[in-house]
C-alpha positions, -999 to 999 in steps of 0.1 A, spaced: 0 0 0 28 24 9 45 17 -25 12 26 -43 9 58 -23 45 67 -31 39 62 -68 6 82 -66 25 110 -48 53 112 -74 27 110 -102 8 138 -86 39 160 -84 47 153 -120 12 163 -131 13 194 -110 46 204 -126 35 196 -161 3 216 -158 23 245 -144 47 245 -175 16 244 -198 0 273 -180 31 294 -173 31 312 -207 -5 323 -199 6 335 -164 30 359 -182 -1 379 -194 -10 393 -159 27 396 -150 33 418 -180 -1 435 -181 -11 443 -146 -47 453 -154 -53 417 -164 -48 405 -128 -82 388 -129 -66 361 -151 -46 349 -121 -78 335 -105 -91 322 -139 -58 303 -146 -56 290 -111 -91 277 -114 -85 258 -146 -52 245 -133 -70 230 -103 -99 217 -124 -74 198 -145 -51 187 -116 -75 169 -93 -92 146 -119 -58 138 -134 -44 127 -100 -76 107 -93 -88 130 -65 -125 139 -68 -135 173 -54 -165 191 -42 -169 229 -39 -198 241 -17 -209 277 -13 -232 282 17 -242 315 2 -237 326 -34 -207 348 -37 -210 381 -57 -184 381 -85 -186 418 -86 -175 422 -49 -141 419 -32 -135 395 -4 -107 383 19 -109 345 20 -96 329 53 -92 291 51 -78 267 77 -44 254 67 -33 218 76 -18 205 43 2 217 13 -27 205 -7 -47 235 6 -29 259 -19 -39 242 -51 -74 235 -36 -79 272 -31 -74 275 -68 -110 262 -71 -122 295 -56 -151 308 -77 -139 343 -71 -107 355 -87 -82 362 -60 -44 363 -52 -26 347 -23 -9 363 6 15 338 20 50 328 31 79 334 8 92 298 10 81 291 -26 100 320 -41 131 297 -43 114 272 -66 128 277 -102 103 293 -125 73 287 -102 89 310 -76 92 338 -102 55 335 -111 45 333 -74 65 364 -65 52 384 -94 15 376 -90 10 371 -53 20 388 -20 48 371 -1 59 376 35 89 365 56 72 362 90 106 362 108 111 399 98 90 427 111 97 449 81 85 421 57 53 417 77 46 455 76 53 456 39 29 427 34 1 446 51 8 477 29 9 455 -2 -24 438 8 -40 473 13 -28 483 -21 -40 451 -37 -75 458 -23 -74 493 -36 -65 479 -70 -97 458 -69 -82 424 -60 -96 398 -36 -72 381 -13 -66 346 1 -49 346 35 -43 316 57 -50 332 91 -30 307 111 1 320 94 11 286 79 8 249 87 14 253 124 -9 230 142 5 197 154 -30 183 161 -52 187 130 -81 192 126 -76 216 155 -65 251 144 -40 273 161 -50 309 170 -54 333 141 -30 361 135 -43 397 132 -32 407 97 -61 397 75 -86 410 100 -70 444 104 -68 448 67 -104 437 63 -116 463 89 -95 491 75 -109 486 40 -144 474 52 -140 442 31 -161 412 39 -142 381 51 -153 346 38 -145 318 63 -134 287 43 -133 252 57 -110 226 41 -119 196 62 -101 166 47 -68 177 31 -49 168 62 -59 132 57 -54 132 19 -19 148 21 -7 149 57 20 173 68 44 147 80 79 134 74 64 111 47 39 133 28 21 107 8 -12 111 -11 -42 91 1 -74 86 -18 -103 108 -7 -128 135 -15 -113 170 -16 -139 192 0 -139 230 -1 -166 249 19 -172 286 15 -192 300 43 -215 330 44 -193 362 42 -187 380 75 -193 417 69 -169 442 85 -188 474 79 -190 493 112 -161 473 127 -132 493 141 -97 482 147 -105 478 184 -127 448 174 -101 428 156 -103 401 183 -140 399 180 -138 395 142 -111 368 145 -132 349 170 -163 350 148 -144 337 118 -125 311 138 -157 297 154 -174 293 120 -145 272 106 -140 253 139 -176 243 141 -175 230 106 -143 210 112 -158 195 144 -190 186 125 -170 169 97 -148 151 122 -179 137 140 -196 123 109 
C-alpha cells in the first residue's frame, strides 16, 4: 500500500509540474499587463480543475451563500496541508494569495508566485509590515485576497486550528471588506503534513461559508472579528470530524 501511495504522490507532483509548465506562458499575461490581474484567478481555477481529476482525487466545492463576483472578499481558510494551496485555486472568485515566501526559491514557479502574489517573511518585522501595505494596495486595485490566518501549517494536532493572526482582519476592517471563512476539512488526511507526505485517496472538499461583513467594525474589534471567523470554521471542522 505504501508503494502505491508513493507512486501516486510522485505521479501527482509530475502532473502538477507539467500543468504549471503548460499554464506558465499564460501567467505571463497578468505579469506583463497588470490590469489583467483577474486572469490569475481564472488560470488557477483551470489549473486546479485539470489537476484533481488527473491525479484521481474527486473534489466538491460548496458555497453556503452565493458569492458576488462583482464584490471583493478576503478568504480565510484553515491550513493543515500543502494541498490547501492548489485546492484554493478552485475558488469561484478571482483572488491572489498572501503567503509565506518559501516558494519563491522554486525555479520558474517562484518567479510566477513572487510576481503575481504577495509574499511575506514572517521572521522579519519589516517584511510583515510591507505585506500589510501590499495587501491594502491590492484591495485598492480591486483584487480579492486569500490569506491563511493561522500563518502557515502550524498546528500539530489537525483538525484543531491554532489561534489566528491579526493581519487579514486588520486589513479587512481598515478597508471594510467582507471576510469569507473557508473550511478545508479533509486535506490533512489526503496529504498529511508529516515526514512522509504521501497522497491518500479521498474526496477533496472546499466549503465557502457566508461572508462576515466588516462594515461598522473598528480596529478595536479585531479580536471579536477573529473569534467570529475562527468559530465558523472550527464548528464545521468538528461537524465533519464527528460524521
